[in-house]
PAKETI-171954 format. One record per residue (C-alpha): residue in one letter; x, y, z. Coordinates in Angstrom, 1 decimal. Layout:
N
resn;c1;c2;c3
A;X;Y;Z .
...
# end
This chain:
730
resn;c1;c2;c3
M;-48.8;1.6;-11.6 .
Q;-51.3;4.0;-10.0 .
D;-51.0;2.3;-6.8 .
L;-47.1;2.8;-6.8 .
R;-47.6;6.7;-7.6 .
N;-49.6;7.2;-4.5 .
T;-46.9;5.7;-2.2 .
Y;-44.4;7.9;-0.5 .
L;-41.7;6.3;-2.6 .
G;-43.9;6.8;-5.8 .
K;-44.2;10.5;-5.0 .
L;-40.4;10.6;-4.2 .
G;-39.9;9.2;-7.8 .
A;-42.1;11.7;-9.5 .
I;-40.3;14.6;-7.7 .
E;-37.0;13.2;-8.7 .
F;-38.1;12.8;-12.4 .
R;-39.3;16.4;-12.4 .
Y;-36.2;18.1;-11.0 .
S;-33.6;15.5;-12.1 .
K;-31.1;17.9;-13.7 .
F;-31.1;20.0;-10.4 .
I;-30.5;16.9;-8.3 .
I;-27.6;15.5;-10.5 .
I;-26.0;19.0;-10.5 .
A;-26.3;19.2;-6.8 .
M;-25.0;15.6;-6.3 .
V;-22.0;16.4;-8.7 .
I;-20.9;19.5;-6.6 .
L;-21.5;17.4;-3.3 .
T;-19.2;14.5;-5.0 .
I;-16.5;17.2;-6.0 .
F;-16.6;18.6;-2.6 .
F;-16.2;15.2;-0.8 .
G;-13.5;14.2;-3.3 .
S;-11.5;17.3;-2.4 .
Q;-11.7;16.3;1.3 .
A;-10.6;12.9;0.6 .
I;-7.2;14.2;-0.3 .
N;-6.8;14.7;3.4 .
L;-7.5;11.3;4.3 .
R;-5.1;9.9;7.0 .
F;-3.6;6.5;7.2 .
E;-3.2;5.1;10.7 .
S;0.4;3.9;10.9 .
N;0.7;3.4;14.6 .
M;-0.5;-0.1;15.2 .
M;-0.6;0.4;18.8 .
K;-3.7;2.9;18.4 .
E;-5.6;0.0;16.7 .
I;-5.7;-2.3;19.7 .
P;-7.4;-1.9;23.1 .
Q;-5.5;0.7;25.3 .
N;-6.7;-0.7;28.6 .
F;-4.9;-3.9;28.4 .
D;-2.0;-4.5;31.0 .
V;0.3;-5.5;28.4 .
I;-0.3;-2.2;26.4 .
K;0.3;-0.3;29.6 .
T;3.3;-2.5;30.4 .
Q;4.8;-1.6;26.9 .
E;4.2;2.0;27.3 .
L;6.0;1.9;30.6 .
I;8.9;0.1;28.9 .
T;8.9;2.9;26.2 .
N;8.9;5.7;28.8 .
E;11.5;4.2;31.0 .
F;14.0;2.5;28.4 .
G;13.0;4.5;25.2 .
A;11.1;3.2;22.1 .
E;11.8;-0.3;21.1 .
E;10.9;0.8;17.6 .
A;14.2;2.6;17.0 .
I;15.5;2.8;13.4 .
I;18.2;0.1;13.1 .
I;21.3;0.1;11.0 .
L;22.2;-3.5;10.3 .
L;26.0;-3.7;9.6 .
E;27.1;-7.2;8.3 .
A;30.6;-8.2;7.6 .
D;31.7;-8.2;3.7 .
L;33.2;-11.5;3.7 .
N;35.6;-10.6;1.2 .
E;37.4;-8.1;3.4 .
I;36.7;-9.4;7.1 .
S;34.9;-12.3;8.6 .
D;35.0;-11.0;12.3 .
I;33.9;-7.4;13.0 .
R;35.7;-7.4;16.2 .
N;38.7;-5.6;15.0 .
K;39.9;-2.0;15.5 .
K;39.4;-0.5;11.8 .
T;35.7;-1.8;11.8 .
L;34.7;-0.6;15.3 .
E;36.5;2.7;14.8 .
S;34.4;3.2;11.5 .
I;31.4;2.3;13.5 .
Y;32.2;4.7;16.3 .
R;32.5;7.5;13.6 .
L;29.2;6.7;12.2 .
E;27.6;7.0;15.7 .
Q;29.2;10.3;16.4 .
R;28.0;11.4;12.9 .
L;24.2;10.6;13.8 .
K;24.5;12.0;17.3 .
S;25.7;15.5;15.8 .
R;22.2;15.7;13.9 .
P;19.7;17.9;16.1 .
E;16.8;15.4;14.9 .
I;18.4;12.5;16.5 .
L;18.0;12.0;20.3 .
D;20.1;9.1;21.0 .
V;22.5;6.6;19.2 .
I;23.4;3.4;20.7 .
G;26.2;1.1;19.2 .
P;29.0;-1.0;19.9 .
G;31.7;1.8;19.3 .
T;30.1;3.9;22.0 .
V;30.3;1.0;24.3 .
Y;34.0;0.7;23.9 .
Y;34.7;4.3;24.1 .
S;32.7;4.3;27.5 .
L;35.0;1.5;28.9 .
F;38.4;2.6;27.4 .
G;38.2;6.0;26.1 .
E;39.1;4.4;22.6 .
I;38.9;1.4;20.6 .
P;41.7;-0.7;22.2 .
D;44.3;-2.4;20.2 .
N;44.3;-5.6;22.4 .
E;42.1;-8.2;20.7 .
V;41.7;-10.0;23.8 .
Y;39.6;-6.7;25.2 .
L;37.7;-6.4;21.9 .
K;36.5;-9.9;22.0 .
E;36.0;-10.1;25.8 .
I;33.7;-7.0;25.8 .
A;31.9;-8.3;22.7 .
E;30.6;-11.2;24.7 .
N;28.7;-8.9;26.9 .
M;27.0;-7.0;24.0 .
P;24.5;-9.8;22.5 .
Q;22.1;-7.0;21.8 .
L;24.5;-5.0;19.7 .
I;27.0;-7.6;18.2 .
S;25.7;-10.9;16.9 .
R;26.8;-14.2;18.5 .
D;28.8;-15.2;15.4 .
Y;30.4;-11.8;15.3 .
S;29.5;-11.3;11.6 .
A;27.1;-8.4;12.3 .
A;26.5;-5.5;14.5 .
I;23.5;-3.0;15.0 .
V;23.3;0.8;15.6 .
L;20.1;2.0;17.2 .
V;18.9;5.4;16.4 .
R;16.2;7.2;18.3 .
T;14.6;10.5;17.1 .
T;13.9;13.5;19.5 .
S;10.3;12.3;19.4 .
F;9.4;8.9;17.8 .
V;6.5;9.6;15.4 .
Y;4.6;6.9;13.2 .
D;3.4;9.2;10.4 .
Q;4.8;8.2;6.9 .
A;6.4;11.6;6.1 .
S;8.4;11.8;9.5 .
I;9.5;8.1;9.0 .
N;10.8;9.1;5.5 .
S;12.5;12.2;6.7 .
I;14.5;10.4;9.4 .
I;15.4;7.5;7.2 .
K;16.9;10.1;4.7 .
I;18.9;11.5;7.4 .
V;20.2;8.2;8.5 .
E;21.1;7.1;5.0 .
E;22.8;10.5;4.2 .
E;25.2;10.0;7.3 .
V;26.0;6.4;6.5 .
E;26.9;7.3;3.0 .
K;29.4;9.8;4.2 .
E;31.2;7.3;6.3 .
N;33.6;4.8;4.9 .
L;32.7;1.6;6.7 .
Y;35.6;-0.8;7.0 .
G;34.7;-4.3;5.6 .
L;30.8;-3.5;6.2 .
N;27.7;-3.6;4.3 .
Y;24.5;-1.7;5.7 .
N;20.9;-2.0;5.6 .
V;18.4;0.3;7.3 .
T;15.8;-1.7;9.0 .
G;13.5;-2.0;12.2 .
T;9.8;-1.3;12.9 .
P;9.7;2.1;11.5 .
I;10.8;0.7;8.1 .
L;8.4;-2.1;8.3 .
I;5.6;0.6;9.1 .
K;6.8;2.7;6.2 .
T;6.6;-0.3;3.8 .
L;3.3;-1.5;5.0 .
L;1.6;2.0;4.6 .
E;2.9;2.2;1.1 .
I;1.8;-1.3;0.1 .
L;-1.6;-0.5;1.9 .
Q;-2.2;2.6;-0.3 .
E;-1.2;0.6;-3.4 .
D;-3.5;-2.3;-2.3 .
I;-6.5;0.1;-1.7 .
V;-6.2;1.7;-5.1 .
K;-5.4;-1.7;-6.9 .
T;-8.4;-3.6;-5.2 .
V;-10.8;-0.8;-5.7 .
L;-9.9;-0.5;-9.5 .
L;-9.7;-4.4;-10.1 .
A;-13.2;-4.5;-8.4 .
I;-14.6;-1.8;-10.5 .
L;-13.2;-3.3;-13.7 .
T;-14.3;-7.0;-12.9 .
I;-17.8;-5.7;-12.0 .
L;-17.9;-3.5;-14.9 .
I;-17.1;-6.6;-17.2 .
L;-19.8;-8.6;-15.5 .
L;-22.5;-5.8;-15.7 .
T;-21.6;-5.3;-19.4 .
L;-22.4;-8.9;-20.2 .
I;-26.0;-8.1;-18.7 .
F;-26.8;-4.4;-19.4 .
Y;-24.1;-3.8;-22.0 .
F;-22.8;-0.2;-22.0 .
K;-25.4;0.8;-19.4 .
S;-23.3;-1.0;-16.9 .
F;-21.7;2.4;-16.3 .
L;-25.1;3.6;-14.9 .
V;-25.4;0.6;-12.4 .
I;-21.9;1.1;-11.0 .
A;-22.3;4.9;-10.6 .
P;-24.0;4.8;-7.1 .
P;-21.2;2.6;-5.5 .
V;-18.6;4.8;-7.0 .
L;-20.1;7.9;-5.8 .
G;-20.6;6.0;-2.4 .
I;-16.9;5.6;-2.3 .
I;-16.0;9.2;-3.1 .
W;-18.4;10.6;-0.3 .
T;-17.4;7.9;2.1 .
T;-13.7;8.8;1.7 .
G;-14.6;12.4;2.2 .
H;-16.8;11.9;5.2 .
L;-14.0;9.9;6.9 .
S;-11.4;12.6;6.1 .
M;-13.8;15.1;7.7 .
M;-14.6;12.9;10.7 .
G;-10.8;12.1;11.4 .
V;-11.3;8.5;11.0 .
P;-8.1;7.0;9.6 .
I;-7.6;4.1;7.1 .
S;-5.9;1.3;8.6 .
M;-5.1;-2.3;7.8 .
A;-8.6;-3.3;9.0 .
T;-10.3;-0.6;6.8 .
G;-8.3;-1.0;3.9 .
T;-10.6;-3.2;1.9 .
F;-13.7;-0.9;2.4 .
G;-13.5;0.2;-1.4 .
A;-13.8;-3.4;-2.8 .
I;-16.5;-4.3;-0.3 .
I;-18.7;-1.3;-1.0 .
I;-18.3;-1.6;-4.7 .
G;-19.4;-5.4;-4.5 .
L;-22.4;-4.6;-2.0 .
G;-23.5;-1.1;-3.6 .
T;-23.7;-2.6;-7.2 .
E;-26.6;-4.7;-6.0 .
Y;-28.8;-1.9;-5.5 .
G;-28.3;-0.6;-8.9 .
I;-28.9;-4.0;-10.5 .
F;-32.3;-4.2;-8.9 .
M;-33.3;-0.7;-9.8 .
M;-32.2;-1.2;-13.4 .
S;-33.8;-4.6;-13.7 .
R;-37.2;-2.7;-12.6 .
Y;-36.7;0.1;-14.9 .
R;-36.2;-2.8;-17.9 .
E;-39.4;-4.4;-16.7 .
E;-41.4;-1.3;-17.1 .
A;-39.7;-0.6;-20.5 .
K;-40.9;-4.0;-21.8 .
K;-44.4;-2.7;-21.1 .
R;-43.8;0.3;-23.4 .
A;-44.4;2.5;-20.2 .
S;-43.4;6.3;-20.3 .
N;-40.0;7.2;-19.0 .
E;-41.5;8.8;-15.9 .
T;-43.5;5.6;-15.2 .
R;-40.3;3.6;-15.3 .
V;-38.3;5.8;-13.0 .
V;-41.2;6.0;-10.5 .
A;-41.4;2.3;-10.8 .
M;-37.5;2.0;-10.1 .
I;-38.0;3.7;-6.7 .
A;-41.3;2.6;-5.7 .
G;-41.3;-0.8;-7.0 .
V;-38.0;-2.0;-5.3 .
G;-37.2;0.8;-2.9 .
K;-39.0;-0.8;0.2 .
G;-36.8;-4.2;-0.5 .
T;-33.7;-2.2;-1.2 .
I;-34.2;-0.2;2.0 .
G;-34.8;-3.4;4.0 .
S;-31.8;-5.2;2.6 .
S;-29.5;-2.2;3.2 .
T;-30.7;-1.7;6.7 .
T;-30.0;-5.3;7.7 .
T;-26.4;-4.9;6.1 .
I;-26.0;-1.7;8.1 .
A;-27.1;-3.2;11.2 .
G;-24.5;-6.0;10.7 .
F;-21.8;-3.3;10.2 .
V;-23.1;-1.0;13.0 .
A;-22.4;-4.1;15.4 .
L;-18.8;-3.7;14.8 .
T;-18.7;-0.3;16.3 .
F;-19.2;-2.0;19.8 .
S;-16.0;-3.8;19.5 .
S;-13.2;-3.2;22.1 .
M;-10.9;-3.0;19.1 .
P;-10.5;0.6;17.9 .
S;-9.6;-0.8;14.2 .
V;-12.9;-3.0;14.1 .
V;-15.0;0.2;15.3 .
H;-13.3;2.3;12.5 .
L;-14.3;-0.6;10.0 .
G;-17.8;-0.6;11.2 .
Q;-18.0;3.1;10.9 .
T;-16.4;3.0;7.4 .
L;-18.5;0.3;5.9 .
S;-21.9;1.5;7.4 .
L;-21.1;4.9;6.0 .
G;-20.3;3.4;2.8 .
I;-23.7;1.4;2.3 .
I;-25.6;4.6;3.4 .
N;-23.9;6.6;0.7 .
C;-24.4;3.8;-1.8 .
L;-28.0;3.8;-0.9 .
I;-28.3;7.6;-1.5 .
G;-26.7;7.2;-4.9 .
A;-29.1;4.4;-6.0 .
F;-32.0;6.3;-4.6 .
F;-31.2;9.8;-6.2 .
F;-28.4;9.8;-8.6 .
L;-29.3;6.6;-10.7 .
P;-33.0;7.5;-11.1 .
C;-32.2;11.0;-12.0 .
L;-29.6;9.8;-14.6 .
M;-32.4;7.5;-16.0 .
S;-34.8;10.5;-16.2 .
L;-32.6;12.4;-18.8 .
K;-33.9;10.1;-21.6 .
E;-35.4;6.9;-22.2 .
W;-32.9;4.3;-22.2 .
N;-32.9;0.7;-23.8 .
V;-31.8;-1.4;-21.1 .
S;-30.8;-5.1;-21.8 .
G;-30.9;-7.9;-19.3 .
I;-30.4;-11.8;-18.9 .
E;-33.2;-14.0;-19.7 .
I;-33.1;-17.8;-19.5 .
K;-33.5;-18.6;-23.2 .
N;-32.3;-22.2;-22.9 .
K;-35.6;-24.0;-22.4 .
K;-33.6;-27.1;-21.1 .
L;-32.1;-25.1;-18.4 .
N;-35.6;-23.5;-17.7 .
R;-37.2;-26.9;-17.5 .
S;-34.3;-28.0;-15.1 .
I;-34.8;-25.1;-12.7 .
I;-38.6;-25.8;-12.7 .
K;-38.1;-29.5;-12.0 .
F;-35.7;-28.8;-9.3 .
S;-37.9;-26.3;-7.5 .
E;-40.9;-28.8;-7.8 .
L;-38.6;-31.5;-6.4 .
Q;-37.9;-29.1;-3.3 .
A;-41.6;-28.5;-2.9 .
K;-42.5;-32.3;-2.9 .
R;-39.6;-33.7;-1.0 .
P;-38.6;-30.9;1.4 .
K;-37.5;-33.4;4.4 .
S;-35.0;-35.0;2.0 .
F;-33.6;-31.7;1.0 .
L;-33.2;-30.5;4.5 .
L;-31.7;-33.8;5.5 .
I;-29.0;-33.5;2.8 .
G;-28.5;-29.8;4.0 .
M;-28.0;-30.9;7.6 .
I;-25.3;-33.6;6.6 .
V;-23.4;-31.2;4.3 .
T;-23.6;-28.5;7.0 .
I;-22.4;-30.9;9.7 .
L;-19.4;-31.9;7.3 .
L;-18.4;-28.7;6.5 .
A;-18.9;-27.3;10.1 .
S;-16.2;-29.7;11.2 .
G;-13.7;-27.7;9.5 .
V;-14.1;-24.9;11.8 .
S;-11.7;-26.6;14.2 .
F;-8.9;-26.2;11.8 .
I;-9.1;-22.5;11.9 .
K;-5.9;-21.0;13.4 .
V;-6.6;-18.0;15.6 .
V;-3.3;-15.8;16.0 .
E;-2.7;-12.1;16.1 .
E;-0.7;-10.5;13.2 .
T;2.2;-8.1;13.5 .
E;3.8;-5.7;11.0 .
E;6.3;-8.2;9.8 .
S;3.6;-11.0;9.5 .
S;1.5;-8.8;7.5 .
L;4.1;-8.2;4.9 .
P;5.1;-10.8;2.1 .
E;8.0;-13.0;3.4 .
N;9.8;-12.8;0.0 .
S;10.1;-8.9;0.0 .
E;13.5;-7.1;0.4 .
V;12.5;-5.4;3.6 .
M;11.6;-8.6;5.3 .
R;14.7;-10.4;4.1 .
V;16.7;-7.7;6.0 .
F;14.4;-7.8;9.0 .
N;14.6;-11.6;9.3 .
T;18.3;-11.4;9.2 .
L;18.1;-8.9;12.1 .
K;15.9;-11.4;14.1 .
D;18.3;-14.3;13.3 .
K;21.4;-12.6;14.5 .
F;20.3;-10.6;17.5 .
Q;18.8;-11.5;20.7 .
R;16.9;-8.2;20.9 .
Y;14.6;-9.2;18.0 .
D;13.9;-12.7;18.9 .
S;13.2;-12.5;22.6 .
M;10.3;-12.0;25.2 .
L;10.5;-9.3;27.8 .
V;10.2;-9.5;31.4 .
L;10.0;-6.3;33.1 .
V;11.1;-6.1;36.9 .
K;9.9;-3.4;39.1 .
S;11.6;-2.3;42.5 .
E;12.7;0.8;44.4 .
N;16.2;-0.1;43.4 .
V;16.6;-3.0;41.0 .
L;20.4;-3.0;41.5 .
S;20.3;-3.7;45.3 .
S;21.7;-7.1;46.0 .
N;18.3;-8.6;47.4 .
V;16.6;-7.7;44.3 .
L;19.2;-9.2;41.9 .
R;19.3;-12.3;44.1 .
E;15.6;-12.8;43.5 .
V;16.2;-12.0;39.7 .
Y;19.0;-14.6;39.6 .
I;16.8;-17.1;40.9 .
L;14.0;-16.1;38.4 .
N;16.3;-16.1;35.6 .
K;17.5;-19.7;36.3 .
Q;13.9;-20.9;36.3 .
L;13.1;-19.0;33.0 .
I;16.0;-20.5;31.1 .
N;15.1;-23.9;32.2 .
I;11.9;-23.5;30.3 .
Q;11.7;-25.5;27.2 .
G;12.1;-23.2;24.1 .
I;14.4;-20.5;25.8 .
K;18.0;-20.8;25.1 .
G;19.4;-17.7;26.8 .
S;18.7;-14.5;28.8 .
S;20.2;-11.0;28.7 .
F;20.6;-11.3;32.6 .
N;24.3;-12.5;32.6 .
L;25.2;-12.2;36.2 .
G;26.4;-14.8;38.4 .
L;25.5;-15.1;42.1 .
E;28.9;-13.7;43.1 .
D;28.3;-10.5;40.4 .
I;25.4;-9.1;42.3 .
Y;27.7;-7.3;44.7 .
L;29.6;-5.5;41.8 .
P;29.7;-1.8;41.9 .
R;26.7;0.0;40.5 .
E;28.5;1.5;37.4 .
D;29.6;-2.2;36.5 .
L;26.1;-3.6;37.0 .
K;24.6;-0.7;34.9 .
R;26.8;-1.5;32.0 .
R;26.0;-5.3;32.2 .
L;22.1;-5.0;32.7 .
E;19.4;-3.2;31.0 .
V;18.2;-0.8;33.7 .
S;16.1;2.5;33.6 .
D;17.8;5.7;34.6 .
S;15.6;5.9;37.8 .
L;17.0;2.2;38.7 .
G;13.3;1.4;39.3 .
Y;12.9;-1.0;36.3 .
L;15.1;-3.9;34.9 .
I;14.5;-5.7;31.6 .
I;15.2;-9.5;31.1 .
R;15.1;-10.4;27.4 .
L;14.7;-14.2;27.0 .
D;16.1;-15.7;23.8 .
M;13.8;-18.1;22.3 .
S;14.7;-21.0;20.0 .
K;13.7;-21.1;16.4 .
G;10.4;-22.8;15.7 .
T;9.3;-22.5;19.4 .
D;5.5;-22.0;19.7 .
Q;5.4;-18.6;21.0 .
L;2.0;-18.5;22.6 .
Q;2.8;-21.7;24.5 .
L;6.1;-20.3;25.7 .
Y;4.5;-17.2;26.8 .
D;1.9;-19.2;28.9 .
D;4.8;-21.2;30.4 .
V;7.0;-18.0;31.2 .
K;3.8;-16.3;32.8 .
S;3.3;-19.3;35.0 .
V;6.8;-19.0;36.3 .
L;6.3;-15.2;36.9 .
N;3.3;-16.0;39.1 .
L;5.7;-17.7;41.5 .
T;8.2;-15.2;42.0 .
P;8.0;-12.5;45.0 .
L;9.4;-9.8;42.7 .
Q;6.9;-7.4;40.8 .
V;7.2;-8.6;37.4 .
Q;5.1;-8.1;34.1 .
P;5.6;-9.7;30.7 .
G;6.1;-7.4;27.8 .
G;7.0;-7.1;24.2 .
T;5.3;-8.1;20.9 .
I;4.8;-11.7;22.0 .
A;2.9;-10.7;25.1 .
M;0.8;-8.6;23.1 .
I;0.1;-11.3;20.4 .
R;-1.0;-13.6;23.2 .
E;-3.3;-11.2;24.8 .
L;-4.9;-10.3;21.6 .
T;-5.2;-13.8;20.4 .
D;-7.1;-14.6;23.7 .
I;-9.8;-11.8;22.8 .
I;-10.4;-12.9;19.3 .
M;-13.0;-15.6;19.6 .
P;-14.9;-14.0;22.5 .
E;-14.7;-10.6;20.6 .
M;-16.1;-12.4;17.4 .
S;-19.1;-13.9;19.5 .
K;-20.0;-10.8;20.9 .
L;-20.0;-8.9;17.7 .
S;-21.9;-11.6;16.0 .
I;-24.6;-11.6;18.7 .
L;-25.1;-7.9;18.4 .
G;-25.1;-8.1;14.6 .
L;-27.6;-11.0;14.7 .
I;-29.9;-8.9;17.1 .
G;-29.8;-5.8;15.0 .
I;-30.4;-7.8;11.9 .
L;-33.3;-9.6;13.3 .
A;-34.9;-6.3;14.4 .
C;-34.6;-5.0;10.8 .
V;-36.1;-8.1;9.2 .
M;-39.0;-8.3;11.7 .
L;-39.8;-4.6;10.9 .
T;-39.5;-5.4;7.2 .
F;-42.0;-8.4;7.1 .
M;-43.8;-7.3;10.4 .
S;-43.4;-11.0;11.5 .
V;-41.3;-12.8;14.2 .
R;-41.4;-16.0;12.2 .
Y;-40.3;-14.7;8.9 .
G;-37.7;-12.3;10.9 .
I;-36.3;-15.5;12.2 .
I;-36.1;-17.6;9.0 .
P;-33.4;-15.4;7.2 .
L;-31.2;-15.7;10.3 .
L;-31.3;-19.4;10.2 .
S;-30.4;-19.3;6.6 .
V;-27.5;-16.9;6.9 .
G;-26.3;-18.8;10.0 .
V;-25.9;-21.9;8.1 .
G;-24.2;-20.0;5.3 .
I;-21.7;-18.6;7.7 .
M;-21.1;-22.0;9.2 .
W;-20.2;-23.2;5.6 .
M;-17.8;-20.4;5.3 .
M;-16.0;-21.0;8.3 .
G;-15.8;-24.6;7.7 .
I;-14.6;-24.1;4.1 .
A;-12.0;-21.6;5.6 .
G;-11.0;-24.2;8.1 .
F;-10.2;-26.9;5.5 .
M;-8.2;-24.1;3.5 .
G;-6.1;-23.6;6.6 .
T;-7.0;-20.2;7.2 .
T;-5.6;-18.0;10.0 .
I;-7.8;-15.4;11.7 .
D;-6.4;-12.5;13.7 .
S;-7.9;-9.5;15.6 .
G;-8.6;-7.4;12.5 .
L;-11.0;-10.2;11.3 .
V;-13.1;-10.4;14.6 .
G;-16.0;-8.6;12.8 .
I;-16.0;-11.0;9.7 .
L;-19.1;-13.0;11.0 .
S;-21.1;-9.8;11.6 .
I;-20.0;-8.5;8.0 .
M;-20.9;-11.7;6.5 .
A;-24.2;-11.8;8.1 .
G;-25.1;-8.3;6.9 .
I;-24.0;-9.3;3.3 .
G;-25.6;-12.9;3.0 .
I;-28.8;-12.2;4.4 .
D;-30.2;-10.3;1.5 .
F;-30.5;-13.5;-0.6 .
A;-32.9;-15.0;2.2 .
I;-34.9;-11.7;2.4 .
Q;-35.5;-11.5;-1.3 .
T;-36.6;-15.1;-1.4 .
I;-39.0;-14.9;1.6 .
N;-40.2;-11.7;0.3 .
R;-41.2;-13.4;-2.9 .
F;-42.6;-16.4;-1.3 .
R;-45.1;-14.1;0.7 .
L;-46.2;-12.4;-2.5 .
E;-47.1;-15.7;-4.1 .
R;-50.7;-16.5;-3.4 .
S;-51.2;-19.7;-5.0 .
P;-52.9;-22.2;-2.8 .
I;-50.8;-25.0;-4.3 .
M;-47.4;-25.2;-2.6 .
V;-45.5;-26.7;-5.4 .
E;-46.6;-23.8;-7.8 .
R;-45.8;-21.3;-5.0 .
I;-42.2;-22.5;-4.6 .
T;-41.6;-22.9;-8.3 .
N;-42.6;-19.3;-8.9 .
T;-40.6;-18.2;-5.9 .
V;-37.4;-20.0;-7.2 .
Q;-37.9;-18.9;-10.7 .
G;-38.3;-15.3;-9.4 .
V;-35.3;-15.0;-7.2 .
F;-33.0;-17.5;-9.1 .
E;-31.6;-14.6;-11.6 .
P;-31.2;-11.8;-9.0 .
V;-29.5;-14.1;-6.6 .
I;-27.1;-15.5;-9.1 .
I;-26.3;-12.1;-10.6 .
S;-25.8;-10.5;-7.3 .
S;-23.6;-13.2;-5.8 .
I;-21.4;-13.2;-8.9 .
V;-21.1;-9.6;-9.1 .
A;-20.5;-9.2;-5.1 .
G;-18.4;-12.3;-5.0 .
F;-16.1;-11.4;-7.9 .
G;-15.9;-7.8;-6.5 .
F;-14.6;-9.4;-3.3 .
I;-12.3;-11.7;-5.1 .
A;-10.6;-8.5;-6.3 .
I;-9.2;-8.3;-2.7 .
L;-7.0;-11.2;-3.4 .
A;-5.0;-9.2;-5.6 .
A;-3.6;-7.2;-2.4 .
T;-0.2;-7.8;-1.3 .
L;-0.8;-7.7;2.3 .
N;-1.5;-11.1;3.9 .
F;-4.5;-9.9;6.0 .
L;-6.3;-8.6;3.0 .
D;-5.8;-11.7;1.1 .
V;-7.6;-13.7;3.8 .
L;-10.3;-11.2;4.0 .
G;-10.9;-11.4;0.3 .
K;-11.2;-15.3;0.4 .
L;-13.6;-15.4;3.4 .
L;-15.9;-12.9;1.8 .
F;-15.7;-14.7;-1.6 .
V;-16.6;-18.2;0.0 .
G;-19.3;-16.5;2.4 .
V;-21.2;-14.9;-0.7 .
F;-21.5;-18.0;-2.4 .
S;-22.2;-20.2;0.6 .
C;-25.1;-17.9;1.6 .
A;-26.3;-18.0;-2.1 .
G;-26.1;-21.8;-2.0 .
I;-28.1;-22.1;1.1 .
T;-30.8;-19.7;-0.5 .
L;-31.3;-21.7;-3.6 .
L;-30.6;-25.1;-2.6 .
F;-32.3;-25.6;0.9 .
L;-34.4;-22.3;1.8 .
P;-37.3;-23.3;-0.5 .
S;-37.7;-26.7;1.3 .
F;-37.7;-25.0;4.8 .
L;-40.1;-22.7;3.8 .
V;-42.4;-25.6;2.7 .
I;-41.9;-27.2;6.1 .
Q;-42.5;-24.2;8.3 .
E;-45.6;-23.5;6.4 .
R;-46.9;-26.7;6.7 .
L;-46.1;-26.8;10.5 .
F;-47.7;-23.4;10.8 .
Q;-50.8;-24.3;9.1 .
D;-51.2;-27.7;11.0 .
T;-50.7;-25.7;14.3 .
K;-53.2;-23.1;13.3 .
K;-55.7;-26.0;12.3 .
I;-55.1;-27.6;15.8 .
F;-55.5;-24.2;17.5 .
H;-58.7;-23.4;15.7 .
S;-60.0;-27.0;16.3 .
K;-59.3;-26.8;20.0 .
K;-61.0;-23.4;20.2 .
N;-64.0;-24.6;18.3 .
R;-64.4;-27.6;20.8 .
I;-64.1;-25.2;23.7 .
D;-66.7;-23.0;22.3 .
E;-68.9;-26.0;21.8 .
I;-68.6;-27.1;25.4 .
N;-69.1;-23.6;26.6 .
T;-72.4;-23.6;24.5 .
L;-73.5;-26.8;26.0 .
# end
C-alpha cells in the first residue's frame, strides 16, 4: 500500500480524502451551474444542416428554394367528405377553398398561398359555373388537385421559413385558426407537410432522450443494486454528473442535439458506470483487509486509476475520430460522446472518492459462491491454455459464418418521414398526401437556361421528357406540353409549367410508380440527364438520399481507420508495447465483425447517422481486451496454464458485470420511438456482448499462442546471436 501512496495518483487520493467536503461542495456548485446552462440546450430541427453542405445536390436544393420557394411549405390537405361530395370540382367547394386562401394571404406572417382557387381566379376572375371549364383546368393542376379529384392541397409559405420548433408551432396555430373560421363545403382538412414532420420528430426526440436516459438509469440501478445493494447510487453518481455537465457544456458551446446525438445520454450512462464499478470494487477489496478509510480511498484512485485512464482514453480516441467526419451530425456526435466520457471520468476520479471519504462504507459485491460454477470456469480456462489452436479454429469458423451476414446489411439514407413510426397519425396524413399528389411522390429535374421558355429550349426539354417518362418506374411528368404547344404565348406557358420568376430555371417533376426502387430509378434518370445538351441537375429528397447513401460506406471506413489508429496509439502508450497494442485491436475487430454480421442477419438498415458506429463500438468494446491483457501481463507464473487460469478468473467477473450493465444500458435505447434510435440500440447491445464473448472465449487462447511464438522467436534469435558470437570468437 505504501507503494500506491507514493505514486502521483496515490498522492491525489490523499489530497481528495483530506479535502473531500470542499471538493464535493465545489462539484455540486458546478453541477448546478451546468444544469442551469443545460436548460438552453438547442435542438437542431433543420436536417439540411446535418448533412455535408458542399454536395452538388445540396447546392441544387438551395437553388430550387431560392428560385421557386421552399419545398417545405405547410400544406393544408383538403379531402372530400364522401357523405356530401365525391368530386371537389364543383363551384361551392372551390369557392370555399378560395375564401380560405384569401384569409391566409391576409395574415402578415404568411408570404404566399398557392391553391386551386387562386388558379381559377387568375384565369376567369371567378370560379366559373361551367363544369366543363372546372374539370378541364383541374386536369392541368396535378400538383394542387389529386388525379382522382377527391382531394386538393393549399400550400402556405411564411415570410421567412424557419425550422425551430417555436416558429413552426406559431405558424401552425395561425393556419388552424384561419381554417376553423372558414366553412369548407364538403371537405375535411388536415395540416401536414415537412414542417409538421419536423415538429413531430422534435417532440418525439425530446421524449425519447428523457425516456431512454431514465430507463437506462433505472435498468442500471436495478442491476447495480443486486451487486452493491443501496450503494448503487454511489456508483451511478459519476455518469449522472457527467450527463448534467455534458448538456451544460453543449449548450455553452452551441452544439445542438439532433437525431444523431439523441442517444448520448443512454450511451454515457452505460459507459460511465463502468468506471464507478471498478472504483467501488477496489474500495471493497481494501475493506475486506480492514484497511482504514483513507487507505481504501487512496487505493480506489491509485489502484485502478491507471487502467481506468487507459480504457477511457481509448474510448475517447474512438469518439474523437468521429469529429473528422464530413457529416456535421456525426461531428456533433463525436464531440458530445467525447465530452461525456471526459466528464464521467472527472466524476469517477473526484466526486465518487470524495463521497466515499465521508465515512466508512460497507460495500457488498459478487462472489462466485457456487463451487461447481467456479470449477467449470477453471476447467474451461485450463482447456483454453492446453488447446489454444482448437479454440482459435472454432473462433475463426464462427467469425467467418457470422461475417457472411454483413452482406445482408441494407445501406440507405433516412428522411424525416422514414424516421417516424408508420402507424402515427402524422404519417398517415403525410402518406395520404404522397399517394394522391405528384408533388410528394416525384423526383425533380432542374433545367437551367437564359430563357427556359424559348422554343429551342422547350424543344430539347420535350425530347428529354420523352426519354425520362420511358424509364421503367416513371409513370408521368409535370411537363405536359406537346411539341405544338412550345410556341404558346409566354403567359400560357408560365401557367402550365413550373418556372422561376427570372425565367432562368424550369422544374420537371417525375411521377414515380409505387414500389419502385428509388435509388435505382435515380441512377437511371441521371444516366439519361448525362446525354442531353441542356444544363440539368437532379434535385429533391431522392437525389439527396442517393448521394448520402453513396458516402455511407466510405465514410464508415474512414472513421473506423482513424478510430483504430487513435485507439492503437492509446493502447501502445498504456502498455508501452507494440505487440500488446495490436492484440486488443484484433480482438475488438473480430467483435465488430460479429456485431455487423448478426445485424445483417437481423435485416438491419444503416443510414448516414450510423456511419460512426464502428468507431464507437471500437472505443467501447476494446476495454474488455485491455483489462484481460493487463491482468495477463501482471501474472508472473512460469506455468502457462496457471497464468491463463488466473487471468480468466481475474477478469471474468468485471467483464461480465460491465457487459451486462453497459449492454442493458444500451438496450434502453430500444424504448425510443424513432426508428433510427432503435437500430442504434440494437447494434450497441449486440456489439457489447460480441466483444465480451470474444474476450472471454478466444482472447486467452490467442494470448497463449502469441506468447509461445514470441518466446520461440526470442530463442531462435538468441541462438543465432550466440552462434554468431562463437564464430566471431574463433
